[in-house]
C-alpha positions in Angstrom: 19.5 15.3 17.6 19.3 16.4 13.9 23.0 17.3 14.0 23.9 13.8 15.2 21.8 12.2 12.5 23.5 14.4 9.9 26.9 13.4 11.1 26.0 9.7 11.1 24.7 10.1 7.6 27.9 11.7 6.4 29.9 8.9 8.1 28.0 6.2 6.3 28.5 7.7 2.8 30.7 5.7 0.5 33.3 7.2 -1.8 30.9 6.7 -4.7 28.3 8.8 -2.9 30.8 11.5 -2.2 31.6 11.8 -5.9 27.9 12.5 -6.6 27.8 15.4 -4.1 27.4 19.0 -5.5 30.6 20.9 -6.4 30.6 22.9 -3.2 31.3 19.8 -1.3 33.8 18.3 -3.8 36.8 19.6 -1.8 35.4 17.7 1.2 35.3 14.5 -0.9 38.7 15.1 -2.3 40.2 15.6 1.1 38.6 12.3 2.3 40.0 10.4 -0.7 43.5 11.9 -0.4 43.7 11.6 3.4 46.0 9.0 4.9 43.1 7.4 6.8 41.2 5.0 4.6 37.4 5.7 4.3 36.6 2.2 5.7 38.0 3.3 9.0 35.8 6.4 9.1 32.6 4.3 8.6 30.9 3.1 11.8 30.5 -0.7 12.3 26.8 -0.2 12.7 24.6 1.8 10.4 21.4 3.5 11.1 18.2 2.1 9.6 17.1 3.9 6.5 13.7 4.9 7.9 12.7 5.7 11.4 10.0 3.4 12.9 6.7 5.0 13.6 3.8 3.8 15.6 0.5 3.5 13.8 -2.1 5.7 15.5 -5.7 6.3 14.7 -6.3 9.7 13.3 -8.6 11.9 15.4 -9.9 13.8 12.4 -9.8 13.6 8.6 -10.4 15.8 5.6 -13.3 14.7 3.4 -12.0 14.2 -0.2 -15.2 13.9 -2.2 -18.9 12.8 -1.9 -17.9 9.1 -2.1 -15.4 9.5 0.7 -18.0 11.3 2.8 -20.5 8.5 2.3 -17.9 5.8 3.1 -16.2 7.5 6.1 -19.1 9.4 7.6 -22.5 8.0 6.6 -21.4 4.4 6.8 -19.2 4.8 9.9 -19.7 2.5 12.8 -18.6 5.3 15.1 -20.5 8.5 15.7 -19.0 11.3 13.6 -18.7 15.1 14.1 -18.7 17.0 10.9 -16.9 20.3 11.0 -18.1 22.5 8.0 -15.5 25.2 7.7 -13.7 27.5 5.2 -10.1 28.6 4.9 -11.1 32.3 5.0 -13.1 31.9 8.2 -11.4 33.2 11.4 -13.8 31.5 13.9 -13.3 28.2 12.0 -9.6 28.4 12.6 -10.3 28.9 16.3 -12.9 26.2 16.6 -11.2 23.4 14.6 -8.3 22.7 17.0 -10.5 23.0 20.0 -13.0 20.6 18.5 -10.2 18.1 17.7 -9.0 18.3 21.3 -12.6 17.5 22.6 -12.8 14.6 20.1 -9.4 13.3 21.2 -10.5 13.2 24.8 -13.0 10.5 23.8 -10.1 8.1 22.9 -11.5 6.7 19.6 -15.2 6.6 20.5 -16.0 9.3 18.0 -14.5 10.4 14.7 -14.3 13.9 13.2 -14.7 14.8 9.5 -13.6 18.2 8.2 -15.5 19.5 5.2 -14.2 22.7 3.4 -17.4 24.3 2.1 -15.6 26.0 -0.8 -14.4 22.6 -2.1 -17.5 20.6 -1.2 -20.4 23.1 -1.8 -22.7 20.2 -2.6 -22.3 18.7 0.9 -22.8 22.1 2.5 -26.1 22.6 0.6 -27.2 19.0 1.2 -26.9 19.5 5.0 -28.3 23.0 5.1 -25.1 24.8 6.1 -25.7 28.5 5.7 -23.0 29.8 8.0 -19.6 28.6 9.1 -18.4 27.1 11.4 -21.2 24.6 11.5 -20.8 21.3 13.4 -23.1 18.4 12.8 -23.2 15.3 14.9 -24.1 12.1 13.1 -24.7 8.5 14.1 -25.5 5.8 11.5 -26.1 8.4 8.8 -28.7 10.3 10.9 -28.2 13.8 12.1 -28.3 13.8 15.9 -27.5 17.4 16.8 -25.8 20.5 15.5 -24.6 24.0 16.3 -23.4 27.1 14.5 -20.5 29.3 15.7 -18.0 29.0 18.5 -18.5 27.3 21.8 -16.3 27.3 24.9 -14.2 24.1 25.7 -16.7 23.0 28.4 -19.7 23.2 25.9 -17.6 21.3 23.2 -16.8 18.6 25.7 -20.4 18.3 26.6 -21.5 18.2 23.0 -19.1 15.5 22.1 -19.7 13.4 25.2 -23.5 13.6 24.6 -22.9 12.2 21.1 -20.9 9.3 22.5 -23.3 8.6 25.4 -26.4 8.3 23.1 
C-alpha cells in the first residue's frame, strides 16, 4: 500500500517539483525531461487527495496537561472518570495502563480515563493522597467514589469500571 502511494506521488510530480529534488534524484528528473515521452502523458488523469480522510473518534483516555486541564476534564466531567496515577519509571504502571484502557473501552463512551504522571503533576498526586503507583481513583461529579493501588487482573478491572458506570 505504501509503495503504491509513493508511486502515485511520483507520478503526480510536476517538472518544477522534480527540479527541487535532492541531487541524488537529479538524474531521474533529467531523464524524465529528456525522454521522448512528455511528462503530461506520465501524469494520471485523477490525482489523489492531499490528505487522507479520517473518522473522528472519541478518545478512550487522555493525558492531563496541568491543574486547570484536570479541573476542566475530570472534576467538571459529566461522565464518570478513572484517574490513572502513574510514572514512566514504574513497571507495574506500564502493565496496568493498557489493560485499564481496554476495560474503559469496553464501556463504549460511558466512562473516561485520565492519565496523570506523578513526576509531572506532583501537586495532583499529593492532593489525592497518592503514596504509591499505580493508583487508580474513580470519580463522579468531582467526588471520589472508589480507588485501588497496584495491579488487578482483567476481570477485577472490568468489575471496577462497570461498578463506576452502574452507580
